[in-house]
C-alpha positions, 0 to 999 in steps of 0.5 A, a space after each residue: 949783212 954788210 952795210 946794214 943799219 941798226 937802230 938799237 934802243 933800250 927796249 931791244 937791250 931789255 928784250 935781249 937780257 930776258 932772252 939771255 936768261 932763258 938761253 943760259 938756263 937752257 944751256 945748263 939743261 941735260 938735253 942741251 949737253 954740258 954747260 958751255 956746249 954749242 948752242 943755237 938760238 933763232 930769232 924771227 919776226 917781220 921786217 922792221 920788228 927788231 930782229 937784227 937789233 935784238 940779235 946784236 944786243 944779245 951778242 954783246 951780252 954774251 960777249 961780256 960773259 966771255 961767251 964767243 958768239 956769231 950771228 948768221 943772217 938768213 937774208 944772206 942765204 937767198 937763192 936769187 942774186 940781190 940784183 935779180 930778185 926784184 924782177 924775179 918776184 914781180 914776174 911771178 906776181 910775188 908768188 915766189 916770195 916766202 920760205 922757198 926763196 932761201 937756200 936752206 940746205 946751205 944754212 943747215 950745212 953751216 949749222 952743222 959746220 958750227 956743231 962740228 967746229 969747222 972752218 968754212 966760208 959763209 955767204 954775206 951780202 953787201 947791201 951797198 954793192 949788192 954783191 954776195 961775198 964769201 966770209 971765212 969763219 972758224 966755228 971752232 971758236 964759237 960757242 953760241 950761234 944766233 940765226 936772225 931772219 924772217 923765217 929763222 925759227 923754222 931752221 933745223 937744229 935750233 935749241 931756242 926759238 924766239 918770235 917777235 910779235 910785230 907786223 910790218 904795219 906797226 913798223 913802217 917808221 922803222 922801214 923808212 929809217 933803215 931804207 934797206 929797199 925802196 918803199 914803193 908798191 913793190 916793197 909793200 907787196 913783198 911785205 904783205 906776202 912775207 907777213 903771212 909766211 912769218 905769222 904761220 911760224 909763231 907756234 914754233 916759238 919757245 919765247 915770244 916778244 910782244 909789241 912792247 918788247 916784253 919777253 914771255 914763254 907762251 907755254 910757261 907751265 912746260 918750261 921756264 917763265 921769262 919776262 922782261 925786267 
């Protein structure tokens, strides 16, 4: 999203480093294809949990390894225009808040575009103007795609799924500092609805990031055990 505010700290960088280790290991596995093949990682968590900060930190680490990376924010794929979303949610008594707010068909199409090295346009919300812009992206130059968003790990075609185990109750300070939306009764009602949807996705994750940004494999006996250095 254009105009987004990132508050990156050492914990985000440390978590990104641990995720990078798992990502590089998985890219070399036979089921993931040859080393250097296309790879998709998704990072989910509630608002303020640090999804964008960890995604950006991971991208910087990949860039340092000369691995071309692009981040797609699922917030760019809302079905309802930003200027209409508040009224749409309130008029439904917040029943529409959740995974169905997103245009999954377009997101999945863009992942397919990435897999097939296409040059396409992708949506990008400017949070200053609330316009939905279209950005031209040449996926033939990209090796790793990072999907960042509330429900990102439910996206199809993902190779590595990461869940940040922080609730919006624990990240209220981050909510206030980033000021992405007014922190009024509407905002907290939306966050509560999102909370239940996001938490239901936790079992899908290959890696968990705990409240201290320690990274671990929830099923270490079935894979590589990873922990933050």
